[in-house]
Phi, psi and omega in degrees: 000146177292138179280140179239123178280111184271036185270041177279069189273071179280341176251123181302142178303325181299324179292321178295313182294325178296319177294314182300328181294343180270354184274149179238152174277346183309130011264017179288164177306134182230154177196160183305327183273356181262145180235163178270015181203168172216181184294336178292323177300313181296315181294323177299313180295322178291317183293323183268008188304315183299318180287320181297328183289344185250003186285148172264176181303135174071018179262357180251135175236138177238130182236130175082016179296117190287313182225010175108003184299318182285311181300310183284332174295315179295320181291314186282317187270335183241359179072019181295142179223163182063029181292132176256128188236138173236123176230127180289312182285137177297326179298324178296317178299317182291322178295317177300315182299317182290320177294318180296318179297316182294327181267000180072031184239019185295338182269007186262357183212163173222151179269144182216162168280169179279084185206192182299323180299329177286320196249348184303125178077005181293135179250340174223133176234123175258131184230129162277114188303130171286159180280333182273138180291324178297320179297317178294321179299316179297317179297313182298317178298318181296317179296312181298329182281321192247337186283173179294152180300334181261022182298143173244128182251131176238113184241115185239157178193176174284135185303324183294341180257002184257149177226161178295336179299335177295321175300317182293321178297314178298325180295341177286337182249349182223147183280335185233113180232129181229147177257126179280169178286143179286136177217131180052043176065024177231161180210152179238131171261137177245146181218144176207173182072067182299134177277160173288122180269114184293319181206131177282129189269006183230145358286161177259122185263145176210153179223174178217134182300339180272356182249150180261011178219166176248159178248139176244115182257127175269175188301327184267008187304316184252021177259206181288339177242154187231139177206109182235141177242132179247128181236134178286145179280000000 
């Protein structure tokens, strides 16, 4: 993949770090060495700065925001409003809500499931990369299916948790995928040009003759985050 220098640093790093210093992990597990943000959050905001600065209300979607750094960073530093956010862990939703309330930004976002309501008309999507490829595949398919045709996707993570297979997964749903330069042990993948998705592969259903119900597994079911739906037959 062609390398993309994501140094569109229209917002000073100091401004980002000042905002991040106000964030808390509460009610998630906390300790002196743990933070409510990481270098991938900062790099994502810097890389997407040009696009974030031009968005209208409800054109931004954030997926996988752990404690609110991306959602509240976009709201506070770029004036984004009508932000639609999807977080799989309940602790993440609660941490975002408490941070937003404390910063006076609770009215700038809404929580959604990973579906059309989250992504319809989205022109920019910020993603904290999941570690599982199935989880990323599900997210990419959903964006390609429901977002605006000119959507730009920025997916960031810590380099130690990223693999080249992530580029390939994104490439199944988008025509243009680029890997940004690594900075502070983080990297951002960008994607645009959504492909036509013939069939969404999630949830994946399975049954057992000894059970009276079926299981529906979503992309993150066996990853670092878990989401399972049980339906009676």
